[in-house]
KOLKOLBA-386362 format. One record per atom (N, C-alpha, C, O): residue in one letter; x, y, z. Coordinates in steps of 0.2 Angstrom, whole numbers, plus 5000, padded with zeros to 4 digits. Example, Ala and Ser with C-alpha at 12.3 -4.5 7.8 and 13.67 -1.06 7.14 Angstrom:
A506649725039/A506249785039/A506649845039/A507149835042/S506449895035/S506849955036/S506450005039/S506750065040/
END
This chain:
X500649954999/X500049994999/X500650085000/X501050105004/X500250114996/X501050154996/X500650225001/X500150255002/X501250245002/X501050305008/X500850395004/X501150435001/X500550385005/X500350475003/X500250525010/X500150505016/X500450595008/X500250635015/X501250675017/X501750685016/X500750675023/X501350725027/X501750665033/X501550605034/X502050695035/X502750635039/X502850655044/X503250705042/X502850655052/X502950695058/X503750705058/X504150665055/X503750755063/X504450785061/X504450765071/X504350815074/X504550725074/X504550745081/X504850785085/X504750795091/X505450795082/X505550885084/X505250935083/X505050965088/X504950955078/X504550995077/X504050985082/X503951025086/X503850965081/X503150935084/X502950975092/X502450995095/X503750955094/X503750985101/X504251035105/X504351045111/X504551065098/X505051095099/X505551065100/X505851115103/X505951015100/X506350995102/X507250985100/X507150935096/X507650995100/X508350955096/X508550925091/X509050905095/X508650905087/X508750855083/X509050805086/X508950755084/X509550805092/X509850745098/X509050725101/X508850665101/X508650775103/X508050745108/X507650695105/X507350645107/X507550725097/X507050705091/X507250635092/X506950585094/X507950635091/X508250565092/X507950535097/X507350515096/X508150525102/X508050505109/X507050485109/X506750435110/X506950545108/X506250515107/X506050455102/X505450425102/X506450465098/X506050395092/X506250365092/X505950315089/X507050335097/X507150285099/X506850245105/X506850185106/X506550305109/X505950265114/X505650245112/X505550185115/X505450265107/X504450245104/X504650175101/X504250135100/X505250175099/X505550105095/X505550055103/X505150005103/X505850065107/X506050025113/X505350005118/X505249965122/X504850045115/X504350025119/X503749985113/X503149975116/X503849975108/X503549955105/X503949885105/X503549845105/X504749865106/X505049805105/X504849765110/X504749705110/X504849815116/X504449775121/X503749775124/X503749755129/X503249805123/X502649795124/X502349815117/X502449865114/X501849715115/X502049705109/X501049745108/X500849765102/X500749755113/X500149785113/X500049865112/X499649885109/X500649895114/X500649975111/X501149985105/X501250045104/X501349935101/X501349905096/X500849925091/X500849975086/X500349855092/X499749875089/X499449935091/X499249965085/X499349955095/X499050035097/X499450075092/X499150115089/X499850065091/X500350125088/X500150125080/X500050165076/X500250035079/X500050035072/X499250035068/X499050035062/X499050025073/X498050045073/X498050125071/X497950165067/X498250115077/X497950235077/X498650265082/X498750285088/X499150275074/X499750295076/X499550365080/X499950375084/X499050425079/X498950505079/X498750495086/X498950545090/X498550455088/X497850455098/X498450415100/X498650445105/X498950355098/X499650345102/X500150405105/X500350415111/X500250425099/X500850485098/X500650525104/X500950535109/X499750545102/X499650615108/X499750585115/X499950625119/X499650515116/X499550485123/X500350475126/X500550445131/X500650505121/X501550485122/X501850555123/X502450565123/X501450605123/X501550695122/X501850725116/X502150775116/X501650675112/X502050705105/X501150725100/X500650685099/X501350795100/X500650805096/X500850825089/X501350845087/X500050785086/X499950805079/X499750845076/X499150835075/X499950885073/X499650935068/X499250945065/X499250925059/X498650975068/X498050965064/X497950965057/X497951025054/X497750915054/X497650915045/X498350845045/X498550825039/X498550835051/X499350775047/X499050735048/X498750735054/X498950675044/X498950585044/X499550575045/X499950585041/X499550535052/X500050485053/X499750405052/X499250375053/X500350385047/X500350295045/X500850265049/X501450285047/X500850215055/X501350195054/X501550115051/X501250085047/X502050105052/X502250015049/X502749985050/X503150025051/X503049895050/X503149895053/X503849865048/X503749845042/X504149865050/X504849815046/X504849755048/X504749745054/X505049665043/X505149635044/X505549595041/X505949615037/X505649505043/X506149495038/X506149485031/X506649485027/X505449475030/X505249515025/X504949555023/X504349535023/X504949605021/X504649685021/X505249735023/X505449735029/X505449805018/X505749855023/X505449885017/X505449885010/X504949925023/X504750015020/X505450065021/X505850085026/X505450075014/X505750145014/X505450185013/X505250185007/X505350245018/X505250295019/X505650345016/X506150365018/X505350395009/X505650465007/X505250515010/X504650535009/X505850565014/X505350625016/X505350665011/X505650655006/X504850725011/X504750775008/X505450815009/X505750825013/X505550845003/X506050875003/X505950955005/X505650995003/X506550955011/X506551015013/X506951075008/X507351055004/X506851105009/X506851185006/X507651215010/X507651275010/X507951195012/X508551185015/X508851155021/X508551155026/X509351125020/X509551105027/X509851135032/X510351165031/X509851125037/X510551145040/X511151095041/X511051035041/X511751115043/X512151085046/X512051025050/X512150975047/X511951025055/X511650985060/X511150935057/X510950895061/X510750935052/X510250895047/X510550865044/X510650805044/X510850915038/X511650885036/X511950825038/X511650785036/X512250805041/X512650785050/X512450695047/X512750655045/X511550725051/X511150685051/X510950635048/X510850575050/X510850655043/X510650625035/X511050565033/X510950505031/X511750615033/X512550575028/X512250535036/X511850485034/X512150525041/X512250455045/X511850415044/X512050365047/X511250385042/X511050385041/X511050325036/X510550295036/X511450305031/X511750265027/X512050195031/X511950145030/X512550235039/X512950185042/X512150145047/X512250085048/X511850155049/X511250125053/X511050075049/X510750025053/X510950085041/X510650035035/X511149985034/X511049915034/X511650015032/X512449975034/X512649925038/X512749875036/X512549945044/X512749935049/X511949855054/X512049815058/X511549865050/X510849835053/X510649845059/X510649805063/X510549895060/X510749905068/X509749915070/X509449925075/X509349925063/X508449905065/X508449835064/X507849815063/X508949795063/X508449725062/X508349705053/X508149645051/X508749775049/X508649755040/X509449795040/X509749835043/X509549765035/X510349775032/X510149805025/X510149765020/X510149875023/X509949875018/X510349875010/X510149885004/X511249865015/X511649885008/X512049765010/X512449735006/
END
């Protein structure tokens, strides 16, 4: 099923720095791995689940949560930014290493 619409930048929704955003994202992933019921709630109703975790979803934004498996790898192509800061470019450049090392259960290369 193709994804369309906006994506949620956790940091921009609650005014966090990139480092805080990364920590918050990892906390969500860790909670999904530790709590199957939470993961199923997030997959079924992501906006409400994020809200219950203190993450505000802007009005009119649709959130879609998907799960990678051994057989399925979801590649998300974010909206093209108008301009990236040096910090954002550094983070984007590091994504290749995350997938190459298989930190999230799937090796991309």
